[in-house]
Biopython code that builds the backbone (N, CA, C, O; Angstrom):
import numpy as np
from Bio.PDB.StructureBuilder import StructureBuilder

atoms = [
    (1, "UNK", "N", (16.367, 12.219, 7.482)),
    (1, "UNK", "CA", (16.605, 12.082, 6.067)),
    (1, "UNK", "C", (15.321, 12.442, 5.326)),
    (1, "UNK", "O", (14.268, 11.862, 5.591)),
    (2, "UNK", "N", (15.401, 13.380, 4.416)),
    (2, "UNK", "CA", (14.213, 13.768, 3.681)),
    (2, "UNK", "C", (14.121, 12.964, 2.384)),
    (2, "UNK", "O", (15.114, 12.449, 1.870)),
    (3, "UNK", "N", (12.913, 12.879, 1.888)),
    (3, "UNK", "CA", (12.671, 12.148, 0.652)),
    (3, "UNK", "C", (12.720, 13.150, -0.494)),
    (3, "UNK", "O", (11.865, 14.031, -0.587)),
    (4, "UNK", "N", (13.711, 13.020, -1.360)),
    (4, "UNK", "CA", (13.768, 13.889, -2.530)),
    (4, "UNK", "C", (12.743, 13.395, -3.536)),
    (4, "UNK", "O", (12.221, 12.287, -3.416)),
    (5, "UNK", "N", (12.462, 14.225, -4.526)),
    (5, "UNK", "CA", (11.487, 13.834, -5.547)),
    (5, "UNK", "C", (11.899, 12.531, -6.217)),
    (5, "UNK", "O", (11.068, 11.650, -6.431)),
    (6, "UNK", "N", (13.179, 12.408, -6.549)),
    (6, "UNK", "CA", (13.657, 11.187, -7.194)),
    (6, "UNK", "C", (13.504, 9.992, -6.272)),
    (6, "UNK", "O", (13.020, 8.943, -6.697)),
    (7, "UNK", "N", (13.910, 10.134, -5.011)),
    (7, "UNK", "CA", (13.747, 9.043, -4.047)),
    (7, "UNK", "C", (12.285, 8.670, -3.880)),
    (7, "UNK", "O", (11.943, 7.489, -3.823)),
    (8, "UNK", "N", (11.424, 9.673, -3.803)),
    (8, "UNK", "CA", (9.995, 9.413, -3.630)),
    (8, "UNK", "C", (9.459, 8.662, -4.842)),
    (8, "UNK", "O", (8.691, 7.712, -4.693)),
    (9, "UNK", "N", (9.855, 9.078, -6.036)),
    (9, "UNK", "CA", (9.409, 8.398, -7.251)),
    (9, "UNK", "C", (9.909, 6.954, -7.283)),
    (9, "UNK", "O", (9.176, 6.051, -7.686)),
    (10, "UNK", "N", (11.150, 6.737, -6.861)),
    (10, "UNK", "CA", (11.708, 5.379, -6.811)),
    (10, "UNK", "C", (10.964, 4.525, -5.785)),
    (10, "UNK", "O", (10.648, 3.366, -6.050)),
    (11, "UNK", "N", (10.688, 5.097, -4.623)),
    (11, "UNK", "CA", (9.938, 4.369, -3.595)),
    (11, "UNK", "C", (8.546, 4.004, -4.105)),
    (11, "UNK", "O", (8.089, 2.873, -3.935)),
    (12, "UNK", "N", (7.882, 4.965, -4.725)),
    (12, "UNK", "CA", (6.534, 4.709, -5.241)),
    (12, "UNK", "C", (6.570, 3.613, -6.297)),
    (12, "UNK", "O", (5.690, 2.753, -6.325)),
    (13, "UNK", "N", (7.576, 3.635, -7.163)),
    (13, "UNK", "CA", (7.698, 2.589, -8.188)),
    (13, "UNK", "C", (7.886, 1.219, -7.542)),
    (13, "UNK", "O", (7.283, 0.239, -7.980)),
    (14, "UNK", "N", (8.722, 1.144, -6.498)),
    (14, "UNK", "CA", (8.935, -0.124, -5.795)),
    (14, "UNK", "C", (7.663, -0.584, -5.087)),
    (14, "UNK", "O", (7.351, -1.775, -5.068)),
    (15, "UNK", "N", (6.937, 0.361, -4.509)),
    (15, "UNK", "CA", (5.688, 0.028, -3.822)),
    (15, "UNK", "C", (4.662, -0.483, -4.830)),
    (15, "UNK", "O", (3.990, -1.484, -4.585)),
    (16, "UNK", "N", (4.545, 0.204, -5.957)),
    (16, "UNK", "CA", (3.602, -0.231, -7.003)),
    (16, "UNK", "C", (3.924, -1.652, -7.456)),
    (16, "UNK", "O", (3.019, -2.462, -7.656)),
    (17, "UNK", "N", (5.203, -1.953, -7.618)),
    (17, "UNK", "CA", (5.604, -3.306, -8.019)),
    (17, "UNK", "C", (5.179, -4.323, -6.975)),
    (17, "UNK", "O", (4.682, -5.395, -7.318)),
    (18, "UNK", "N", (5.370, -3.996, -5.703)),
    (18, "UNK", "CA", (4.971, -4.933, -4.649)),
    (18, "UNK", "C", (3.453, -5.077, -4.597)),
    (18, "UNK", "O", (2.950, -6.169, -4.331)),
    (19, "UNK", "N", (2.719, -4.000, -4.845)),
    (19, "UNK", "CA", (1.260, -4.071, -4.856)),
    (19, "UNK", "C", (0.746, -4.868, -6.047)),
    (19, "UNK", "O", (-0.301, -5.510, -5.963)),
    (20, "UNK", "N", (1.476, -4.828, -7.152)),
    (20, "UNK", "CA", (1.071, -5.585, -8.335)),
    (20, "UNK", "C", (1.008, -7.083, -8.053)),
    (20, "UNK", "O", (0.274, -7.811, -8.722)),
    (21, "UNK", "N", (1.778, -7.548, -7.062)),
    (21, "UNK", "CA", (1.743, -8.962, -6.681)),
    (21, "UNK", "C", (0.402, -9.368, -6.070)),
    (21, "UNK", "O", (-0.036, -10.507, -6.232)),
    (22, "UNK", "N", (-0.244, -8.442, -5.373)),
    (22, "UNK", "CA", (-1.489, -8.791, -4.689)),
    (22, "UNK", "C", (-2.730, -8.203, -5.353)),
    (22, "UNK", "O", (-3.851, -8.599, -5.031)),
    (23, "UNK", "N", (-2.540, -7.266, -6.272)),
    (23, "UNK", "CA", (-3.694, -6.635, -6.935)),
    (23, "UNK", "C", (-4.649, -7.630, -7.588)),
    (23, "UNK", "O", (-5.862, -7.446, -7.488)),
    (24, "UNK", "N", (-4.155, -8.682, -8.255)),
    (24, "UNK", "CA", (-5.108, -9.623, -8.879)),
    (24, "UNK", "C", (-6.111, -10.203, -7.877)),
    (24, "UNK", "O", (-7.265, -10.448, -8.229)),
    (25, "UNK", "N", (-5.683, -10.420, -6.648)),
    (25, "UNK", "CA", (-6.572, -10.962, -5.620)),
    (25, "UNK", "C", (-7.614, -9.922, -5.213)),
    (25, "UNK", "O", (-8.784, -10.250, -5.017)),
    (26, "UNK", "N", (-7.182, -8.668, -5.089)),
    (26, "UNK", "CA", (-8.114, -7.596, -4.747)),
    (26, "UNK", "C", (-9.109, -7.373, -5.881)),
    (26, "UNK", "O", (-10.311, -7.236, -5.653)),
    (27, "UNK", "N", (-8.587, -7.337, -7.106)),
    (27, "UNK", "CA", (-9.435, -7.093, -8.274)),
    (27, "UNK", "C", (-10.440, -8.230, -8.488)),
    (27, "UNK", "O", (-11.553, -7.993, -8.958)),
    (28, "UNK", "N", (-10.056, -9.452, -8.147)),
    (28, "UNK", "CA", (-10.974, -10.595, -8.295)),
    (28, "UNK", "C", (-12.230, -10.414, -7.445)),
    (28, "UNK", "O", (-13.295, -10.934, -7.777)),
    (29, "UNK", "N", (-12.094, -9.674, -6.350)),
    (29, "UNK", "CA", (-13.233, -9.412, -5.470)),
    (29, "UNK", "C", (-13.821, -8.018, -5.691)),
    (29, "UNK", "O", (-14.621, -7.544, -4.884)),
    (30, "UNK", "N", (-13.424, -7.362, -6.787)),
    (30, "UNK", "CA", (-13.976, -6.045, -7.115)),
    (30, "UNK", "C", (-13.346, -4.891, -6.371)),
    (30, "UNK", "O", (-13.958, -3.832, -6.236)),
    (31, "UNK", "N", (-12.134, -5.081, -5.888)),
    (31, "UNK", "CA", (-11.465, -4.012, -5.143)),
    (31, "UNK", "C", (-10.112, -3.657, -5.731)),
    (31, "UNK", "O", (-9.705, -4.189, -6.764)),
    (32, "UNK", "N", (-9.434, -2.762, -5.064)),
    (32, "UNK", "CA", (-8.082, -2.365, -5.448)),
    (32, "UNK", "C", (-7.501, -1.545, -4.307)),
    (32, "UNK", "O", (-8.126, -1.375, -3.260)),
    (33, "UNK", "N", (-6.300, -1.043, -4.530)),
    (33, "UNK", "CA", (-5.635, -0.207, -3.538)),
    (33, "UNK", "C", (-4.791, 0.810, -4.280)),
    (33, "UNK", "O", (-4.216, 0.503, -5.324)),
    (34, "UNK", "N", (-4.713, 2.023, -3.744)),
    (34, "UNK", "CA", (-3.885, 3.032, -4.397)),
    (34, "UNK", "C", (-3.019, 3.744, -3.370)),
    (34, "UNK", "O", (-3.360, 3.836, -2.190)),
    (35, "UNK", "N", (-1.896, 4.241, -3.853)),
    (35, "UNK", "CA", (-0.977, 5.012, -3.009)),
    (35, "UNK", "C", (-1.508, 6.436, -2.910)),
    (35, "UNK", "O", (-1.778, 7.081, -3.923)),
    (36, "UNK", "N", (-1.652, 6.915, -1.686)),
    (36, "UNK", "CA", (-2.072, 8.288, -1.454)),
    (36, "UNK", "C", (-0.843, 9.173, -1.324)),
    (36, "UNK", "O", (-0.784, 10.251, -1.915)),
    (37, "UNK", "N", (0.152, 8.714, -0.540)),
    (37, "UNK", "CA", (1.347, 9.530, -0.311)),
    (37, "UNK", "C", (2.444, 8.687, 0.330)),
    (37, "UNK", "O", (2.179, 7.655, 0.946)),
    (38, "UNK", "N", (3.669, 9.147, 0.171)),
    (38, "UNK", "CA", (4.812, 8.650, 0.930)),
    (38, "UNK", "C", (5.409, 9.895, 1.574)),
    (38, "UNK", "O", (5.880, 10.796, 0.880)),
    (39, "UNK", "N", (5.387, 9.941, 2.898)),
    (39, "UNK", "CA", (5.862, 11.132, 3.606)),
    (39, "UNK", "C", (7.385, 11.164, 3.650)),
    (39, "UNK", "O", (8.056, 10.192, 3.303)),
    (40, "UNK", "N", (7.912, 12.302, 4.083)),
    (40, "UNK", "CA", (9.363, 12.464, 4.187)),
    (40, "UNK", "C", (9.989, 11.474, 5.155)),
    (40, "UNK", "O", (11.148, 11.092, 4.993)),
    (41, "UNK", "N", (9.222, 11.052, 6.170)),
    (41, "UNK", "CA", (9.756, 10.100, 7.137)),
    (41, "UNK", "C", (9.381, 8.657, 6.792)),
    (41, "UNK", "O", (9.332, 7.787, 7.661)),
    (42, "UNK", "N", (9.114, 8.422, 5.483)),
    (42, "UNK", "CA", (8.884, 7.076, 4.936)),
    (42, "UNK", "C", (7.646, 6.374, 5.502)),
    (42, "UNK", "O", (7.653, 5.165, 5.734)),
    (43, "UNK", "N", (6.600, 7.145, 5.715)),
    (43, "UNK", "CA", (5.311, 6.569, 6.082)),
    (43, "UNK", "C", (4.469, 6.521, 4.815)),
    (43, "UNK", "O", (4.273, 7.534, 4.143)),
    (44, "UNK", "N", (3.983, 5.346, 4.505)),
    (44, "UNK", "CA", (3.185, 5.132, 3.313)),
    (44, "UNK", "C", (1.709, 5.234, 3.658)),
    (44, "UNK", "O", (1.239, 4.608, 4.608)),
    (45, "UNK", "N", (0.983, 6.027, 2.882)),
    (45, "UNK", "CA", (-0.457, 6.159, 3.076)),
    (45, "UNK", "C", (-1.151, 5.563, 1.855)),
    (45, "UNK", "O", (-0.895, 5.953, 0.715)),
    (46, "UNK", "N", (-2.035, 4.607, 2.127)),
    (46, "UNK", "CA", (-2.760, 3.895, 1.085)),
    (46, "UNK", "C", (-4.254, 4.113, 1.247)),
    (46, "UNK", "O", (-4.729, 4.559, 2.292)),
    (47, "UNK", "N", (-4.990, 3.783, 0.177)),
    (47, "UNK", "CA", (-6.442, 3.862, 0.224)),
    (47, "UNK", "C", (-7.026, 2.645, -0.479)),
    (47, "UNK", "O", (-6.687, 2.357, -1.626)),
    (48, "UNK", "N", (-7.913, 1.928, 0.226)),
    (48, "UNK", "CA", (-8.635, 0.835, -0.411)),
    (48, "UNK", "C", (-9.669, 1.425, -1.356)),
    (48, "UNK", "O", (-10.192, 2.514, -1.121)),
    (49, "UNK", "N", (-9.962, 0.686, -2.439)),
    (49, "UNK", "CA", (-10.948, 1.138, -3.416)),
    (49, "UNK", "C", (-11.929, 0.020, -3.721)),
    (49, "UNK", "O", (-11.663, -1.151, -3.450)),
    (50, "UNK", "N", (-13.064, 0.398, -4.285)),
    (50, "UNK", "CA", (-14.068, -0.588, -4.691)),
    (50, "UNK", "C", (-14.606, -1.366, -3.508)),
    (50, "UNK", "O", (-14.841, -0.807, -2.437)),
    (51, "UNK", "N", (-14.801, -2.671, -3.714)),
    (51, "UNK", "CA", (-15.372, -3.525, -2.666)),
    (51, "UNK", "C", (-14.497, -3.613, -1.423)),
    (51, "UNK", "O", (-14.989, -3.962, -0.350)),
    (52, "UNK", "N", (-13.217, -3.305, -1.548)),
    (52, "UNK", "CA", (-12.321, -3.382, -0.387)),
    (52, "UNK", "C", (-12.698, -2.364, 0.689)),
    (52, "UNK", "O", (-12.407, -2.570, 1.867)),
    (53, "UNK", "N", (-13.344, -1.272, 0.289)),
    (53, "UNK", "CA", (-13.713, -0.221, 1.244)),
    (53, "UNK", "C", (-14.688, -0.751, 2.285)),
    (53, "UNK", "O", (-14.554, -0.448, 3.471)),
    (54, "UNK", "N", (-15.666, -1.539, 1.851)),
    (54, "UNK", "CA", (-16.702, -2.002, 2.782)),
    (54, "UNK", "C", (-16.539, -3.464, 3.203)),
    (54, "UNK", "O", (-17.363, -3.989, 3.952)),
    (55, "UNK", "N", (-15.492, -4.116, 2.731)),
    (55, "UNK", "CA", (-15.296, -5.531, 3.041)),
    (55, "UNK", "C", (-14.870, -5.718, 4.495)),
    (55, "UNK", "O", (-13.938, -5.056, 4.952)),
    (56, "UNK", "N", (-15.548, -6.622, 5.237)),
    (56, "UNK", "CA", (-15.160, -6.861, 6.628)),
    (56, "UNK", "C", (-13.790, -7.527, 6.768)),
    (56, "UNK", "O", (-13.226, -7.548, 7.862)),
    (57, "UNK", "N", (-13.255, -8.065, 5.686)),
    (57, "UNK", "CA", (-11.945, -8.723, 5.726)),
    (57, "UNK", "C", (-10.795, -7.784, 5.355)),
    (57, "UNK", "O", (-9.644, -8.216, 5.304)),
    (58, "UNK", "N", (-11.089, -6.513, 5.098)),
    (58, "UNK", "CA", (-10.058, -5.577, 4.645)),
    (58, "UNK", "C", (-8.885, -5.449, 5.609)),
    (58, "UNK", "O", (-7.738, -5.359, 5.172)),
    (59, "UNK", "N", (-9.151, -5.440, 6.910)),
    (59, "UNK", "CA", (-8.039, -5.304, 7.859)),
    (59, "UNK", "C", (-7.143, -6.538, 7.815)),
    (59, "UNK", "O", (-5.925, -6.420, 7.946)),
    (60, "UNK", "N", (-7.730, -7.719, 7.632)),
    (60, "UNK", "CA", (-6.927, -8.937, 7.515)),
    (60, "UNK", "C", (-6.152, -8.926, 6.198)),
    (60, "UNK", "O", (-4.978, -9.295, 6.159)),
    (61, "UNK", "N", (-6.809, -8.505, 5.130)),
    (61, "UNK", "CA", (-6.145, -8.399, 3.822)),
    (61, "UNK", "C", (-4.969, -7.448, 3.914)),
    (61, "UNK", "O", (-3.900, -7.706, 3.361)),
    (62, "UNK", "N", (-5.179, -6.343, 4.619)),
    (62, "UNK", "CA", (-4.107, -5.362, 4.776)),
    (62, "UNK", "C", (-2.914, -5.969, 5.500)),
    (62, "UNK", "O", (-1.788, -5.891, 5.008)),
    (63, "UNK", "N", (-3.144, -6.570, 6.659)),
    (63, "UNK", "CA", (-2.052, -7.129, 7.470)),
    (63, "UNK", "C", (-1.354, -8.298, 6.779)),
    (63, "UNK", "O", (-0.126, -8.325, 6.692)),
    (64, "UNK", "N", (-2.125, -9.253, 6.291)),
    (64, "UNK", "CA", (-1.546, -10.489, 5.757)),
    (64, "UNK", "C", (-1.071, -10.354, 4.319)),
    (64, "UNK", "O", (-0.187, -11.098, 3.893)),
    (65, "UNK", "N", (-1.632, -9.429, 3.570)),
    (65, "UNK", "CA", (-1.280, -9.329, 2.160)),
    (65, "UNK", "C", (-0.517, -8.075, 1.817)),
    (65, "UNK", "O", (0.645, -8.131, 1.416)),
    (66, "UNK", "N", (-1.170, -6.947, 1.974)),
    (66, "UNK", "CA", (-0.614, -5.671, 1.541)),
    (66, "UNK", "C", (0.636, -5.304, 2.334)),
    (66, "UNK", "O", (1.696, -5.061, 1.757)),
    (67, "UNK", "N", (0.508, -5.266, 3.650)),
    (67, "UNK", "CA", (1.633, -4.865, 4.499)),
    (67, "UNK", "C", (2.812, -5.820, 4.330)),
    (67, "UNK", "O", (3.959, -5.380, 4.239)),
    (68, "UNK", "N", (2.540, -7.104, 4.288)),
    (68, "UNK", "CA", (3.588, -8.115, 4.118)),
    (68, "UNK", "C", (4.336, -7.923, 2.802)),
    (68, "UNK", "O", (5.566, -7.953, 2.775)),
    (69, "UNK", "N", (3.603, -7.729, 1.721)),
    (69, "UNK", "CA", (4.218, -7.561, 0.401)),
    (69, "UNK", "C", (5.089, -6.310, 0.350)),
    (69, "UNK", "O", (6.196, -6.336, -0.188)),
    (70, "UNK", "N", (4.587, -5.229, 0.906)),
    (70, "UNK", "CA", (5.341, -3.972, 0.865)),
    (70, "UNK", "C", (6.590, -4.063, 1.732)),
    (70, "UNK", "O", (7.675, -3.686, 1.287)),
    (71, "UNK", "N", (6.460, -4.550, 2.948)),
    (71, "UNK", "CA", (7.623, -4.632, 3.840)),
    (71, "UNK", "C", (8.705, -5.566, 3.294)),
    (71, "UNK", "O", (9.893, -5.344, 3.525)),
    (72, "UNK", "N", (8.295, -6.597, 2.579)),
    (72, "UNK", "CA", (9.267, -7.525, 1.996)),
    (72, "UNK", "C", (10.029, -6.875, 0.841)),
    (72, "UNK", "O", (11.238, -7.066, 0.711)),
    (73, "UNK", "N", (9.324, -6.105, 0.001)),
    (73, "UNK", "CA", (9.940, -5.527, -1.189)),
    (73, "UNK", "C", (10.494, -4.117, -0.992)),
    (73, "UNK", "O", (11.380, -3.687, -1.730)),
    (74, "UNK", "N", (9.973, -3.401, -0.001)),
    (74, "UNK", "CA", (10.369, -2.004, 0.197)),
    (74, "UNK", "C", (10.671, -1.778, 1.680)),
    (74, "UNK", "O", (9.881, -1.146, 2.381)),
    (75, "UNK", "N", (11.803, -2.287, 2.161)),
    (75, "UNK", "CA", (12.114, -2.170, 3.590)),
    (75, "UNK", "C", (12.331, -0.726, 4.066)),
    (75, "UNK", "O", (12.350, -0.469, 5.269)),
    (76, "UNK", "N", (12.491, 0.204, 3.140)),
    (76, "UNK", "CA", (12.669, 1.613, 3.519)),
    (76, "UNK", "C", (11.416, 2.197, 4.164)),
    (76, "UNK", "O", (11.493, 3.177, 4.904)),
    (77, "UNK", "N", (10.265, 1.593, 3.882)),
    (77, "UNK", "CA", (9.005, 2.090, 4.440)),
    (77, "UNK", "C", (8.945, 1.723, 5.921)),
    (77, "UNK", "O", (9.057, 0.554, 6.290)),
    (78, "UNK", "N", (8.765, 2.752, 6.767)),
    (78, "UNK", "CA", (8.770, 2.535, 8.218)),
    (78, "UNK", "C", (7.415, 2.108, 8.751)),
    (78, "UNK", "O", (7.336, 1.269, 9.649)),
    (79, "UNK", "N", (6.356, 2.674, 8.210)),
    (79, "UNK", "CA", (5.019, 2.252, 8.615)),
    (79, "UNK", "C", (4.043, 2.500, 7.462)),
    (79, "UNK", "O", (4.312, 3.268, 6.538)),
    (80, "UNK", "N", (2.898, 1.818, 7.558)),
    (80, "UNK", "CA", (1.898, 1.890, 6.500)),
    (80, "UNK", "C", (0.548, 2.176, 7.144)),
    (80, "UNK", "O", (0.159, 1.538, 8.122)),
    (81, "UNK", "N", (-0.155, 3.147, 6.575)),
    (81, "UNK", "CA", (-1.487, 3.508, 7.064)),
    (81, "UNK", "C", (-2.458, 3.405, 5.897)),
    (81, "UNK", "O", (-2.138, 3.793, 4.773)),
    (82, "UNK", "N", (-3.640, 2.883, 6.170)),
    (82, "UNK", "CA", (-4.710, 2.889, 5.181)),
    (82, "UNK", "C", (-5.678, 3.974, 5.629)),
    (82, "UNK", "O", (-6.251, 3.893, 6.715)),
    (83, "UNK", "N", (-5.857, 4.988, 4.792)),
    (83, "UNK", "CA", (-6.618, 6.163, 5.197)),
    (83, "UNK", "C", (-8.106, 5.894, 5.361)),
    (83, "UNK", "O", (-8.784, 6.615, 6.093)),
    (84, "UNK", "N", (-8.629, 4.867, 4.692)),
    (84, "UNK", "CA", (-10.069, 4.602, 4.788)),
    (84, "UNK", "C", (-10.392, 3.219, 5.328)),
    (84, "UNK", "O", (-11.433, 2.650, 5.002)),
    (85, "UNK", "N", (-9.509, 2.681, 6.146)),
    (85, "UNK", "CA", (-9.744, 1.387, 6.781)),
    (85, "UNK", "C", (-10.427, 1.626, 8.127)),
    (85, "UNK", "O", (-9.891, 2.315, 8.995)),
    (86, "UNK", "N", (-11.617, 1.046, 8.285)),
    (86, "UNK", "CA", (-12.354, 1.308, 9.528)),
    (86, "UNK", "C", (-12.149, 0.212, 10.551)),
    (86, "UNK", "O", (-12.700, 0.282, 11.649)),
]
sb = StructureBuilder()
sb.init_structure("model")
sb.init_model(0)
sb.init_chain("A")
sb.init_seg("    ")
for serial, (resi, resn, name, xyz) in enumerate(atoms, 1):
    if name == "N":
        sb.init_residue(resn, " ", resi, " ")
    sb.init_atom(name, np.array(xyz, "f"), 0.0, 1.0, " ", f" {name:<3s}", serial, name[0])
structure = sb.get_structure()
């Protein structure tokens, strides 16, 4: 199943809404997260920004916060990758 432009826009809107739930916590520590891409096979690519890039807790934040929020609100997403998570 390919992602049409409309489907991709709808998915991105749903993802943004789910990220808005956790953004205040990221922003409180000087960080944020942005959507890089949603592939045709429903793989979401994200990028940490600000303090989240160098924070040693970023992988825990990703698993416990970001991934959980997205999977709960956007079950169409099959997997999530953070492009700059070390």
